[in-house]
C-alpha positions in Angstrom: -15.1 24.4 -17.9 -16.4 21.8 -15.2 -14.7 19.1 -17.2 -11.5 20.8 -17.0 -11.9 21.8 -13.5 -12.3 17.8 -12.9 -9.0 17.3 -15.0 -7.0 19.6 -12.6 -8.4 18.1 -9.7 -7.5 14.6 -10.7 -4.1 16.1 -11.4 -3.6 17.5 -7.7 -5.0 14.4 -6.2 -2.7 12.1 -8.2 0.5 14.3 -7.5 0.3 13.3 -3.9 1.4 9.8 -5.0 4.6 11.2 -6.9 7.1 10.2 -3.8 6.1 6.8 -4.5 7.2 6.6 -7.8 10.7 4.9 -8.5 12.8 2.2 -7.3 13.1 1.1 -3.9 15.2 -1.2 -1.6 12.5 -2.4 0.9 12.7 -3.6 4.5 9.9 -6.0 5.4 8.9 -6.6 8.9 6.2 -9.3 9.6 4.5 -9.9 12.9 2.8 -13.2 13.3 2.4 -12.8 17.1 2.0 -9.0 18.1 3.8 -9.8 21.5 6.9 -11.4 19.7 9.8 -9.6 17.5 9.0 -9.4 13.8 10.4 -11.6 11.2 12.5 -9.5 8.9 13.4 -9.7 5.3 14.0 -7.4 2.5 12.6 -6.8 -1.3 13.1 -4.5 -4.0 10.3 -2.5 -5.6 9.6 -0.7 -8.8 6.9 1.9 -8.8 5.6 3.8 -12.1 2.7 5.6 -13.5 0.5 3.6 -15.5 -2.8 4.6 -17.4 -2.0 8.4 -18.3 -0.6 8.8 -14.9 -3.8 8.1 -13.1 -2.3 5.3 -11.0 0.7 4.2 -9.5 1.7 0.4 -10.2 4.2 -1.2 -7.7 5.9 -4.5 -8.6 7.5 -6.0 -5.3 9.9 -9.0 -5.3 11.4 -10.2 -2.1 13.2 -12.7 0.2 15.9 -15.1 -0.5 15.5 -17.0 -3.9 14.1 -19.9 -2.3 11.5 -17.9 -0.6 11.1 -15.3 -2.9 7.5 -13.9 -2.8 6.0 -11.6 -5.7 3.4 -8.6 -5.1 1.6 -6.2 -7.1 -0.3 -3.1 -6.1 -2.1 -0.1 -7.7 -3.3 3.2 -5.9 -5.1 6.0 -7.5 -7.6 8.8 -6.8 -11.2 8.1 -7.8 -12.4 11.4 -8.7 -16.1 10.5 -9.1 -16.0 8.7 -5.4 -13.8 11.4 -4.2 -11.3 8.9 -2.4 -7.9 7.0 -3.0 -8.3 3.4 -3.8 -5.7 0.7 -3.7 -5.6 -2.9 -4.9 -3.2 -5.4 -3.6 -2.3 -9.0 -4.8 0.4 -11.4 -3.9 1.4 -14.8 -4.4 0.8 -15.8 -0.7 -3.1 -15.6 -1.4 -5.4 -15.9 -4.1 -7.5 -13.0 -3.2 -7.3 -9.1 -4.3 -7.6 -6.7 -1.6 -9.5 -3.7 -2.5 -8.8 -0.5 -0.1 -10.4 3.0 0.0 -9.5 6.1 2.3 -7.7 9.4 2.0 -4.7 11.5 2.9 -4.2 13.5 5.9 -4.8 17.5 5.5 -0.8 17.9 5.2 -0.6 15.2 2.2 2.1 13.2 4.5 0.1 10.2 5.2 -2.9 8.2 4.3 -5.1 5.4 5.5 -7.0 3.3 3.3 -9.4 0.4 4.7 -10.8 -3.0 3.5 -12.8 -5.9 4.8 -11.6 -9.1 3.7 -13.0 -12.6 4.6 -11.1 -14.4 7.4 -9.3 -17.8 6.0 -9.7 -19.3 9.2 -13.1 -18.2 10.7 -14.8 -17.3 7.0 -16.1 -13.8 8.7 -15.4 -10.5 7.6 -12.5 -8.7 9.2 -11.0 -5.3 8.9 -7.5 -4.5 7.3 -6.0 -1.0 7.2 -2.9 0.1 5.0 -1.4 3.1 6.8 1.3 5.0 4.6 3.7 7.7 5.5 5.5 9.6 2.9 9.0 10.8 4.1 11.7 13.2 2.7 13.6 12.0 -0.7 10.7 9.8 -1.8 11.0 7.3 1.1 8.0 5.9 2.4 6.6 3.2 5.2 3.5 1.3 4.5 1.9 -0.5 7.1 -0.5 -3.3 7.4 -2.9 -3.6 10.3 -5.5 -6.4 11.1 -7.0 -8.6 13.6 -4.9 -11.8 13.0 -6.9 -14.6 14.8 -8.0 -12.0 17.5 -10.4 -8.8 17.9 -7.8 -6.2 18.4 -6.2 -4.7 15.5 -2.2 -5.0 15.5 0.4 -4.0 13.0 0.8 -7.2 11.0 3.3 -6.0 8.6 5.6 -2.8 7.8 7.3 -2.2 4.3 10.1 0.6 4.9 10.9 2.0 1.0 14.3 3.7 0.6 14.6 5.2 -2.8 17.5 3.6 -5.0 16.7 5.8 -7.8 13.8 7.9 -9.2 
């Protein structure tokens, strides 16, 4: 009975990720300097359930063909640790960023946090992914970090608009 209860709990927590599954057009905003306007580009994303609907896999391709970038991400609920985990990799880095955290009580937003080595200073630096789920499967993911300073600022925002389920 306890094992069956754990399976149902896993399904409930994973179900919160359902709005993120589908095909999306993505508006990408990047702040190199928080005091200046963002650089804007576009991308497309395909997000699917993988490994028995335990994880959502997102494949992101963006930018004009000469400056295209590729990324892959995973998010899922760790039933033993009792929190969400996300992994992100892209062709702008050789690192895998691993995040953990949770959803708000209403299930409409989540924050997952990571610590990475700063490429310039070599010291640990915090990162946060802040996600907001909207109506119709649209969602926004913001990357917050310190950049070259010590104050957290929004470094990137990805605005997902569903094109099809």
